[in-house]
Biopython code that builds the backbone (N, CA, C, O; Angstrom):
import numpy as np
from Bio.PDB.StructureBuilder import StructureBuilder

atoms = [
    (1, "MET", "N", (158.608, 182.223, 236.160)),
    (1, "MET", "CA", (159.695, 181.645, 235.411)),
    (1, "MET", "C", (160.561, 180.838, 236.383)),
    (1, "MET", "O", (161.009, 181.366, 237.401)),
    (2, "THR", "N", (160.787, 179.611, 236.082)),
    (2, "THR", "CA", (161.603, 178.762, 236.945)),
    (2, "THR", "C", (163.051, 178.835, 236.514)),
    (2, "THR", "O", (163.373, 179.404, 235.470)),
    (3, "GLU", "N", (163.928, 178.253, 237.328)),
    (3, "GLU", "CA", (165.355, 178.303, 237.014)),
    (3, "GLU", "C", (165.662, 177.518, 235.743)),
    (3, "GLU", "O", (166.566, 177.892, 234.995)),
    (4, "GLY", "N", (164.949, 176.467, 235.492)),
    (4, "GLY", "CA", (165.154, 175.684, 234.278)),
    (4, "GLY", "C", (164.813, 176.467, 233.026)),
    (4, "GLY", "O", (165.428, 176.261, 231.979)),
    (5, "ASP", "N", (163.837, 177.367, 233.119)),
    (5, "ASP", "CA", (163.465, 178.188, 231.977)),
    (5, "ASP", "C", (164.495, 179.287, 231.711)),
    (5, "ASP", "O", (164.651, 179.725, 230.572)),
    (6, "ALA", "N", (165.196, 179.734, 232.754)),
    (6, "ALA", "CA", (166.148, 180.836, 232.605)),
    (6, "ALA", "C", (167.400, 180.404, 231.840)),
    (6, "ALA", "O", (168.051, 181.238, 231.210)),
    (7, "ASN", "N", (167.743, 179.131, 231.885)),
    (7, "ASN", "CA", (168.928, 178.639, 231.188)),
    (7, "ASN", "C", (168.549, 178.225, 229.768)),
    (7, "ASN", "O", (167.869, 177.219, 229.567)),
    (8, "ILE", "N", (168.981, 178.989, 228.816)),
    (8, "ILE", "CA", (168.720, 178.690, 227.421)),
    (8, "ILE", "C", (169.799, 177.724, 226.944)),
    (8, "ILE", "O", (170.978, 177.914, 227.243)),
    (9, "ALA", "N", (169.408, 176.700, 226.214)),
    (9, "ALA", "CA", (170.362, 175.694, 225.753)),
    (9, "ALA", "C", (171.441, 176.349, 224.894)),
    (9, "ALA", "O", (171.133, 177.093, 223.963)),
    (10, "GLY", "N", (172.702, 176.071, 225.209)),
    (10, "GLY", "CA", (173.817, 176.604, 224.450)),
    (10, "GLY", "C", (174.324, 177.947, 224.947)),
    (10, "GLY", "O", (175.357, 178.425, 224.478)),
    (11, "PHE", "N", (173.612, 178.569, 225.895)),
    (11, "PHE", "CA", (174.021, 179.873, 226.396)),
    (11, "PHE", "C", (174.429, 179.835, 227.859)),
    (11, "PHE", "O", (174.561, 180.891, 228.478)),
    (12, "TYR", "N", (174.630, 178.679, 228.420)),
    (12, "TYR", "CA", (175.052, 178.538, 229.815)),
    (12, "TYR", "C", (176.431, 177.906, 229.842)),
    (12, "TYR", "O", (176.635, 176.820, 229.299)),
    (13, "ALA", "N", (177.366, 178.579, 230.466)),
    (13, "ALA", "CA", (178.716, 178.043, 230.588)),
    (13, "ALA", "C", (179.159, 178.193, 232.030)),
    (13, "ALA", "O", (179.328, 179.315, 232.508)),
    (14, "PRO", "N", (179.349, 177.093, 232.729)),
    (14, "PRO", "CA", (179.812, 177.208, 234.118)),
    (14, "PRO", "C", (181.243, 177.741, 234.156)),
    (14, "PRO", "O", (182.102, 177.279, 233.405)),
    (15, "VAL", "N", (181.493, 178.707, 235.027)),
    (15, "VAL", "CA", (182.810, 179.313, 235.152)),
    (15, "VAL", "C", (183.367, 178.950, 236.522)),
    (15, "VAL", "O", (182.721, 179.175, 237.546)),
    (16, "HIS", "N", (184.557, 178.391, 236.531)),
    (16, "HIS", "CA", (185.182, 178.009, 237.793)),
    (16, "HIS", "C", (185.589, 179.260, 238.557)),
    (16, "HIS", "O", (185.998, 180.255, 237.958)),
    (17, "ARG", "N", (185.479, 179.210, 239.863)),
    (17, "ARG", "CA", (185.773, 180.368, 240.700)),
    (17, "ARG", "C", (187.221, 180.825, 240.552)),
    (17, "ARG", "O", (187.499, 182.017, 240.679)),
    (18, "ALA", "N", (188.139, 179.917, 240.289)),
    (18, "ALA", "CA", (189.552, 180.273, 240.154)),
    (18, "ALA", "C", (189.794, 181.192, 238.953)),
    (18, "ALA", "O", (190.804, 181.894, 238.918)),
    (19, "LEU", "N", (188.899, 181.203, 237.982)),
    (19, "LEU", "CA", (189.064, 182.066, 236.824)),
    (19, "LEU", "C", (188.646, 183.510, 237.098)),
    (19, "LEU", "O", (189.031, 184.414, 236.356)),
    (20, "THR", "N", (187.870, 183.734, 238.147)),
    (20, "THR", "CA", (187.378, 185.073, 238.433)),
    (20, "THR", "C", (188.045, 185.710, 239.644)),
    (20, "THR", "O", (188.053, 186.936, 239.756)),
    (21, "ASP", "N", (188.600, 184.923, 240.545)),
    (21, "ASP", "CA", (189.262, 185.469, 241.725)),
    (21, "ASP", "C", (190.624, 186.041, 241.362)),
    (21, "ASP", "O", (191.301, 185.504, 240.484)),
    (22, "PRO", "N", (191.037, 187.114, 242.016)),
    (22, "PRO", "CA", (192.365, 187.667, 241.745)),
    (22, "PRO", "C", (193.453, 186.745, 242.285)),
    (22, "PRO", "O", (193.222, 185.988, 243.228)),
    (23, "ILE", "N", (194.637, 186.811, 241.684)),
    (23, "ILE", "CA", (195.761, 185.993, 242.124)),
    (23, "ILE", "C", (196.454, 186.734, 243.260)),
    (23, "ILE", "O", (197.022, 187.808, 243.061)),
    (24, "LEU", "N", (196.400, 186.150, 244.451)),
    (24, "LEU", "CA", (196.987, 186.773, 245.623)),
    (24, "LEU", "C", (198.174, 185.951, 246.104)),
    (24, "LEU", "O", (198.205, 184.730, 245.949)),
    (25, "LEU", "N", (199.139, 186.631, 246.684)),
    (25, "LEU", "CA", (200.314, 185.985, 247.248)),
    (25, "LEU", "C", (200.407, 186.444, 248.693)),
    (25, "LEU", "O", (200.831, 187.566, 248.970)),
    (26, "GLY", "N", (200.012, 185.579, 249.608)),
    (26, "GLY", "CA", (199.997, 185.956, 251.020)),
    (26, "GLY", "C", (198.936, 186.988, 251.331)),
    (26, "GLY", "O", (199.079, 187.735, 252.298)),
    (27, "GLY", "N", (197.880, 187.053, 250.545)),
    (27, "GLY", "CA", (196.805, 188.004, 250.762)),
    (27, "GLY", "C", (196.951, 189.302, 249.989)),
    (27, "GLY", "O", (196.018, 190.105, 249.950)),
    (28, "ALA", "N", (198.099, 189.521, 249.376)),
    (28, "ALA", "CA", (198.336, 190.734, 248.585)),
    (28, "ALA", "C", (198.361, 190.353, 247.111)),
    (28, "ALA", "O", (198.683, 189.212, 246.779)),
    (29, "PRO", "N", (198.027, 191.285, 246.219)),
    (29, "PRO", "CA", (198.132, 190.987, 244.790)),
    (29, "PRO", "C", (199.562, 190.562, 244.439)),
    (29, "PRO", "O", (200.533, 191.095, 244.976)),
    (30, "ARG", "N", (199.668, 189.605, 243.538)),
    (30, "ARG", "CA", (200.954, 188.983, 243.236)),
    (30, "ARG", "C", (202.010, 189.986, 242.786)),
    (30, "ARG", "O", (203.143, 189.936, 243.264)),
    (31, "ALA", "N", (201.669, 190.884, 241.890)),
    (31, "ALA", "CA", (202.649, 191.851, 241.386)),
    (31, "ALA", "C", (203.133, 192.778, 242.493)),
    (31, "ALA", "O", (204.320, 193.098, 242.562)),
    (32, "VAL", "N", (202.226, 193.208, 243.350)),
    (32, "VAL", "CA", (202.597, 194.095, 244.450)),
    (32, "VAL", "C", (203.479, 193.364, 245.452)),
    (32, "VAL", "O", (204.459, 193.926, 245.940)),
    (33, "ALA", "N", (203.141, 192.114, 245.763)),
    (33, "ALA", "CA", (203.933, 191.339, 246.720)),
    (33, "ALA", "C", (205.344, 191.089, 246.189)),
    (33, "ALA", "O", (206.310, 191.160, 246.949)),
    (34, "ILE", "N", (205.471, 190.797, 244.901)),
    (34, "ILE", "CA", (206.792, 190.551, 244.319)),
    (34, "ILE", "C", (207.615, 191.835, 244.296)),
    (34, "ILE", "O", (208.799, 191.814, 244.635)),
    (35, "ALA", "N", (207.005, 192.950, 243.902)),
    (35, "ALA", "CA", (207.729, 194.225, 243.875)),
    (35, "ALA", "C", (208.154, 194.643, 245.276)),
    (35, "ALA", "O", (209.275, 195.112, 245.474)),
    (36, "ASN", "N", (207.269, 194.474, 246.241)),
    (36, "ASN", "CA", (207.581, 194.826, 247.621)),
    (36, "ASN", "C", (208.705, 193.940, 248.161)),
    (36, "ASN", "O", (209.622, 194.438, 248.814)),
    (37, "GLY", "N", (208.645, 192.655, 247.899)),
    (37, "GLY", "CA", (209.695, 191.745, 248.361)),
    (37, "GLY", "C", (211.031, 192.022, 247.702)),
    (37, "GLY", "O", (212.075, 191.905, 248.345)),
    (38, "THR", "N", (211.014, 192.388, 246.428)),
    (38, "THR", "CA", (212.251, 192.699, 245.720)),
    (38, "THR", "C", (212.889, 193.964, 246.275)),
    (38, "THR", "O", (214.103, 194.008, 246.476)),
    (39, "LEU", "N", (212.088, 194.988, 246.525)),
    (39, "LEU", "CA", (212.609, 196.221, 247.105)),
    (39, "LEU", "C", (213.195, 195.975, 248.494)),
    (39, "LEU", "O", (214.286, 196.450, 248.810)),
    (40, "ALA", "N", (212.461, 195.230, 249.316)),
    (40, "ALA", "CA", (212.943, 194.942, 250.667)),
    (40, "ALA", "C", (214.219, 194.100, 250.632)),
    (40, "ALA", "O", (215.127, 194.324, 251.432)),
    (41, "ALA", "N", (214.296, 193.137, 249.715)),
    (41, "ALA", "CA", (215.503, 192.310, 249.606)),
    (41, "ALA", "C", (216.686, 193.126, 249.108)),
    (41, "ALA", "O", (217.814, 192.913, 249.553)),
    (42, "ALA", "N", (216.445, 194.055, 248.192)),
    (42, "ALA", "CA", (217.534, 194.904, 247.707)),
    (42, "ALA", "C", (218.087, 195.773, 248.822)),
    (42, "ALA", "O", (219.297, 195.977, 248.913)),
    (43, "ILE", "N", (217.214, 196.280, 249.660)),
    (43, "ILE", "CA", (217.676, 197.102, 250.780)),
    (43, "ILE", "C", (218.370, 196.243, 251.826)),
    (43, "ILE", "O", (219.429, 196.611, 252.334)),
    (44, "ALA", "N", (217.774, 195.099, 252.149)),
    (44, "ALA", "CA", (218.329, 194.244, 253.204)),
    (44, "ALA", "C", (219.631, 193.577, 252.775)),
    (44, "ALA", "O", (220.596, 193.543, 253.539)),
    (45, "LEU", "N", (219.659, 193.049, 251.565)),
    (45, "LEU", "CA", (220.846, 192.309, 251.134)),
    (45, "LEU", "C", (221.861, 193.196, 250.431)),
    (45, "LEU", "O", (223.062, 193.083, 250.675)),
    (46, "GLY", "N", (221.388, 194.070, 249.567)),
    (46, "GLY", "CA", (222.300, 194.907, 248.796)),
    (46, "GLY", "C", (222.964, 195.983, 249.620)),
    (46, "GLY", "O", (224.168, 196.209, 249.495)),
    (47, "LEU", "N", (222.201, 196.647, 250.457)),
    (47, "LEU", "CA", (222.754, 197.721, 251.282)),
    (47, "LEU", "C", (223.144, 197.244, 252.678)),
    (47, "LEU", "O", (223.711, 198.002, 253.465)),
    (48, "ARG", "N", (222.842, 196.002, 252.973)),
    (48, "ARG", "CA", (223.112, 195.383, 254.279)),
    (48, "ARG", "C", (222.420, 196.137, 255.417)),
    (48, "ARG", "O", (222.957, 196.282, 256.515)),
    (49, "LEU", "N", (221.226, 196.603, 255.116)),
    (49, "LEU", "CA", (220.393, 197.245, 256.130)),
    (49, "LEU", "C", (219.241, 196.293, 256.446)),
    (49, "LEU", "O", (218.145, 196.428, 255.900)),
    (50, "TRP", "N", (219.496, 195.341, 257.322)),
    (50, "TRP", "CA", (218.536, 194.269, 257.577)),
    (50, "TRP", "C", (217.252, 194.770, 258.219)),
    (50, "TRP", "O", (216.160, 194.413, 257.778)),
    (51, "ILE", "N", (217.367, 195.579, 259.240)),
    (51, "ILE", "CA", (216.173, 196.036, 259.960)),
    (51, "ILE", "C", (215.291, 196.927, 259.075)),
    (51, "ILE", "O", (214.086, 196.689, 259.005)),
    (52, "PRO", "N", (215.842, 197.939, 258.398)),
    (52, "PRO", "CA", (214.974, 198.739, 257.516)),
    (52, "PRO", "C", (214.353, 197.908, 256.385)),
    (52, "PRO", "O", (213.205, 198.141, 256.007)),
    (53, "GLY", "N", (215.096, 196.949, 255.848)),
    (53, "GLY", "CA", (214.536, 196.080, 254.806)),
    (53, "GLY", "C", (213.369, 195.260, 255.318)),
    (53, "GLY", "O", (212.356, 195.110, 254.635)),
    (54, "LEU", "N", (213.514, 194.730, 256.521)),
    (54, "LEU", "CA", (212.438, 193.939, 257.117)),
    (54, "LEU", "C", (211.225, 194.814, 257.427)),
    (54, "LEU", "O", (210.085, 194.393, 257.226)),
    (55, "VAL", "N", (211.469, 196.025, 257.914)),
    (55, "VAL", "CA", (210.369, 196.945, 258.224)),
    (55, "VAL", "C", (209.626, 197.343, 256.954)),
    (55, "VAL", "O", (208.396, 197.388, 256.938)),
    (56, "ILE", "N", (210.372, 197.633, 255.888)),
    (56, "ILE", "CA", (209.736, 197.987, 254.614)),
    (56, "ILE", "C", (208.890, 196.829, 254.094)),
    (56, "ILE", "O", (207.784, 197.040, 253.596)),
    (57, "TRP", "N", (209.403, 195.615, 254.209)),
    (57, "TRP", "CA", (208.648, 194.463, 253.732)),
    (57, "TRP", "C", (207.371, 194.262, 254.541)),
    (57, "TRP", "O", (206.299, 194.053, 253.972)),
    (58, "VAL", "N", (207.481, 194.324, 255.874)),
    (58, "VAL", "CA", (206.303, 194.081, 256.728)),
    (58, "VAL", "C", (205.249, 195.164, 256.506)),
    (58, "VAL", "O", (204.068, 194.859, 256.340)),
    (59, "LEU", "N", (205.672, 196.418, 256.504)),
    (59, "LEU", "CA", (204.698, 197.507, 256.322)),
    (59, "LEU", "C", (204.093, 197.503, 254.923)),
    (59, "LEU", "O", (202.890, 197.712, 254.765)),
    (60, "GLY", "N", (204.917, 197.266, 253.911)),
    (60, "GLY", "CA", (204.404, 197.220, 252.540)),
    (60, "GLY", "C", (203.440, 196.078, 252.313)),
    (60, "GLY", "O", (202.415, 196.242, 251.651)),
    (61, "HIS", "N", (203.770, 194.915, 252.864)),
    (61, "HIS", "CA", (202.884, 193.759, 252.685)),
    (61, "HIS", "C", (201.590, 193.943, 253.474)),
    (61, "HIS", "O", (200.511, 193.598, 252.993)),
    (62, "ALA", "N", (201.700, 194.488, 254.685)),
    (62, "ALA", "CA", (200.489, 194.731, 255.475)),
    (62, "ALA", "C", (199.573, 195.732, 254.780)),
    (62, "ALA", "O", (198.354, 195.558, 254.774)),
    (63, "ALA", "N", (200.153, 196.780, 254.193)),
    (63, "ALA", "CA", (199.330, 197.764, 253.473)),
    (63, "ALA", "C", (198.682, 197.142, 252.241)),
    (63, "ALA", "O", (197.526, 197.438, 251.939)),
    (64, "ALA", "N", (199.405, 196.289, 251.529)),
    (64, "ALA", "CA", (198.844, 195.638, 250.339)),
    (64, "ALA", "C", (197.732, 194.664, 250.721)),
    (64, "ALA", "O", (196.725, 194.575, 250.018)),
    (65, "VAL", "N", (197.899, 193.938, 251.816)),
    (65, "VAL", "CA", (196.853, 193.010, 252.271)),
    (65, "VAL", "C", (195.619, 193.801, 252.708)),
    (65, "VAL", "O", (194.491, 193.409, 252.408)),
    (66, "TRP", "N", (195.831, 194.907, 253.413)),
    (66, "TRP", "CA", (194.706, 195.730, 253.845)),
    (66, "TRP", "C", (193.936, 196.269, 252.637)),
    (66, "TRP", "O", (192.705, 196.248, 252.622)),
    (67, "ALA", "N", (194.662, 196.750, 251.629)),
    (67, "ALA", "CA", (194.011, 197.284, 250.433)),
    (67, "ALA", "C", (193.304, 196.185, 249.644)),
    (67, "ALA", "O", (192.227, 196.416, 249.094)),
    (68, "ALA", "N", (193.898, 194.993, 249.585)),
    (68, "ALA", "CA", (193.279, 193.887, 248.846)),
    (68, "ALA", "C", (192.021, 193.389, 249.543)),
    (68, "ALA", "O", (191.100, 192.913, 248.879)),
    (69, "LYS", "N", (191.965, 193.489, 250.862)),
    (69, "LYS", "CA", (190.748, 193.096, 251.570)),
    (69, "LYS", "C", (189.617, 194.079, 251.274)),
    (69, "LYS", "O", (188.453, 193.686, 251.198)),
    (70, "ARG", "N", (189.955, 195.340, 251.109)),
    (70, "ARG", "CA", (188.937, 196.340, 250.804)),
    (70, "ARG", "C", (188.500, 196.279, 249.351)),
    (70, "ARG", "O", (187.312, 196.417, 249.056)),
    (71, "ASP", "N", (189.446, 196.075, 248.434)),
    (71, "ASP", "CA", (189.143, 195.968, 247.009)),
    (71, "ASP", "C", (190.249, 195.154, 246.363)),
    (71, "ASP", "O", (191.389, 195.609, 246.267)),
    (72, "ALA", "N", (189.915, 193.957, 245.923)),
    (72, "ALA", "CA", (190.933, 193.052, 245.377)),
    (72, "ALA", "C", (191.530, 193.564, 244.066)),
    (72, "ALA", "O", (192.611, 193.127, 243.671)),
    (73, "GLN", "N", (190.850, 194.470, 243.399)),
    (73, "GLN", "CA", (191.343, 195.019, 242.132)),
    (73, "GLN", "C", (191.917, 196.420, 242.312)),
    (73, "GLN", "O", (191.873, 197.227, 241.383)),
    (74, "PHE", "N", (192.456, 196.721, 243.494)),
    (74, "PHE", "CA", (192.898, 198.083, 243.765)),
    (74, "PHE", "C", (194.058, 198.514, 242.873)),
    (74, "PHE", "O", (194.200, 199.706, 242.601)),
    (75, "VAL", "N", (194.875, 197.598, 242.418)),
    (75, "VAL", "CA", (195.993, 197.968, 241.548)),
    (75, "VAL", "C", (195.465, 198.505, 240.223)),
    (75, "VAL", "O", (195.961, 199.516, 239.725)),
    (76, "ASP", "N", (194.473, 197.847, 239.650)),
    (76, "ASP", "CA", (193.880, 198.322, 238.400)),
    (76, "ASP", "C", (193.169, 199.657, 238.588)),
    (76, "ASP", "O", (193.198, 200.510, 237.700)),
    (77, "VAL", "N", (192.534, 199.837, 239.738)),
    (77, "VAL", "CA", (191.844, 201.098, 240.015)),
    (77, "VAL", "C", (192.849, 202.241, 240.113)),
    (77, "VAL", "O", (192.603, 203.327, 239.588)),
    (78, "VAL", "N", (193.979, 202.008, 240.780)),
    (78, "VAL", "CA", (194.995, 203.053, 240.915)),
    (78, "VAL", "C", (195.600, 203.382, 239.554)),
    (78, "VAL", "O", (195.816, 204.553, 239.241)),
    (79, "ARG", "N", (195.875, 202.359, 238.742)),
    (79, "ARG", "CA", (196.403, 202.611, 237.395)),
    (79, "ARG", "C", (195.439, 203.451, 236.572)),
    (79, "ARG", "O", (195.856, 204.391, 235.895)),
    (80, "ARG", "N", (194.169, 203.123, 236.625)),
    (80, "ARG", "CA", (193.166, 203.878, 235.868)),
    (80, "ARG", "C", (193.054, 205.301, 236.410)),
    (80, "ARG", "O", (192.891, 206.249, 235.641)),
    (81, "HIS", "N", (193.140, 205.448, 237.720)),
    (81, "HIS", "CA", (193.060, 206.777, 238.331)),
    (81, "HIS", "C", (194.233, 207.651, 237.891)),
    (81, "HIS", "O", (194.051, 208.842, 237.638)),
    (82, "LEU", "N", (195.408, 207.087, 237.799)),
    (82, "LEU", "CA", (196.582, 207.871, 237.428)),
    (82, "LEU", "C", (196.584, 208.263, 235.953)),
    (82, "LEU", "O", (197.302, 209.185, 235.566)),
    (83, "ARG", "N", (195.800, 207.583, 235.130)),
    (83, "ARG", "CA", (195.721, 207.926, 233.712)),
    (83, "ARG", "C", (194.918, 209.183, 233.447)),
    (83, "ARG", "O", (195.144, 209.855, 232.440)),
    (84, "TYR", "N", (193.974, 209.519, 234.339)),
    (84, "TYR", "CA", (193.146, 210.694, 234.121)),
    (84, "TYR", "C", (193.942, 211.957, 234.397)),
    (84, "TYR", "O", (194.712, 212.001, 235.356)),
    (85, "PRO", "N", (193.773, 212.984, 233.574)),
    (85, "PRO", "CA", (194.473, 214.250, 233.827)),
    (85, "PRO", "C", (193.959, 214.911, 235.110)),
    (85, "PRO", "O", (192.826, 214.677, 235.531)),
    (86, "SER", "N", (194.790, 215.720, 235.707)),
    (86, "SER", "CA", (194.418, 216.334, 236.986)),
    (86, "SER", "C", (193.344, 217.406, 236.823)),
    (86, "SER", "O", (192.684, 217.751, 237.803)),
    (87, "TYR", "N", (193.148, 217.941, 235.625)),
    (87, "TYR", "CA", (192.131, 218.973, 235.455)),
    (87, "TYR", "C", (190.728, 218.411, 235.346)),
    (87, "TYR", "O", (189.781, 219.184, 235.200)),
    (88, "LEU", "N", (190.552, 217.099, 235.411)),
    (88, "LEU", "CA", (189.226, 216.489, 235.403)),
    (88, "LEU", "C", (188.775, 216.122, 236.809)),
    (88, "LEU", "O", (188.119, 215.097, 236.993)),
    (89, "ARG", "N", (189.105, 216.921, 237.785)),
    (89, "ARG", "CA", (188.712, 216.634, 239.167)),
    (89, "ARG", "C", (187.205, 216.773, 239.306)),
    (89, "ARG", "O", (186.588, 217.666, 238.726)),
    (90, "ALA", "N", (186.630, 215.871, 240.087)),
    (90, "ALA", "CA", (185.194, 215.896, 240.291)),
    (90, "ALA", "C", (184.832, 216.620, 241.564)),
    (90, "ALA", "O", (183.652, 216.736, 241.894)),
]
sb = StructureBuilder()
sb.init_structure("model")
sb.init_model(0)
sb.init_chain("A")
sb.init_seg("    ")
for serial, (resi, resn, name, xyz) in enumerate(atoms, 1):
    if name == "N":
        sb.init_residue(resn, " ", resi, " ")
    sb.init_atom(name, np.array(xyz, "f"), 0.0, 1.0, " ", f" {name:<3s}", serial, name[0])
structure = sb.get_structure()
């Protein structure tokens, strides 16, 4: 079977890579990066604790980038994991 035979007319739709890749912000998932930046800004600006705010931002973003490199959908995996009751341990 050749590649031309594998494509049935009307059943092939090219999908752009941007539709399947996760949306990352600086290498971290967008929602995680925004939440981390908001928390760090609240600590740095609201409480006037500049150094702890900067440390929280750097460590949080580095951890999110590390997790996204291992699994880009880690946020969805964690959400699904937290939905299961604790008595279903494997």
